[in-house]
C-alpha positions as CSV (number, residue, x, y, z in Angstrom):
1,M,0.0,-0.1,0.0
2,R,3.1,2.5,0.7
3,Q,4.1,2.1,-2.8
4,V,0.4,3.3,-4.0
5,H,1.0,6.4,-1.9
6,D,4.4,7.2,-2.8
7,A,3.7,6.9,-6.6
8,V,0.6,9.0,-6.5
9,T,2.1,11.5,-4.3
10,E,4.8,11.7,-7.2
11,L,2.0,12.6,-9.9
12,G,0.6,15.1,-7.4
13,S,4.2,16.6,-7.2
14,L,4.2,16.5,-11.4
15,G,1.1,18.4,-11.7
16,L,-0.6,14.8,-13.2
17,V,-3.1,14.7,-10.2
18,E,-4.8,17.3,-8.1
19,F,-6.0,16.2,-4.6
20,Q,-9.8,17.1,-3.2
21,E,-10.1,16.9,0.3
22,E,-13.0,15.5,2.0
23,G,-12.7,15.3,6.0
24,R,-9.6,14.0,6.8
25,A,-8.9,12.0,3.2
26,K,-7.4,13.5,0.5
27,K,-9.0,12.1,-2.8
28,P,-6.8,12.2,-6.1
29,T,-8.4,13.4,-9.3
30,V,-7.7,14.0,-12.6
31,W,-9.2,16.3,-15.4
32,Y,-8.3,14.4,-18.5
33,D,-9.5,11.1,-20.5
34,S,-6.2,9.7,-21.3
35,I,-2.5,10.4,-21.3
36,S,0.1,9.5,-24.1
37,V,3.6,8.6,-22.9
38,D,6.5,8.9,-25.4
39,I,10.0,7.0,-24.3
40,P,12.9,6.8,-26.3
41,V,14.4,3.1,-26.6
42,A,17.9,2.6,-27.4
43,V,18.9,0.3,-30.4
């Protein structure tokens, strides 16, 4: 469970996830339907 928390926190720091506070909890939210990732591969 800790890895999920760390990953979502990292996405938040990159601006890819926003958090809505609901009481003591923070709910991660996004405003987009999909993302595109381009990763170069060395040949």
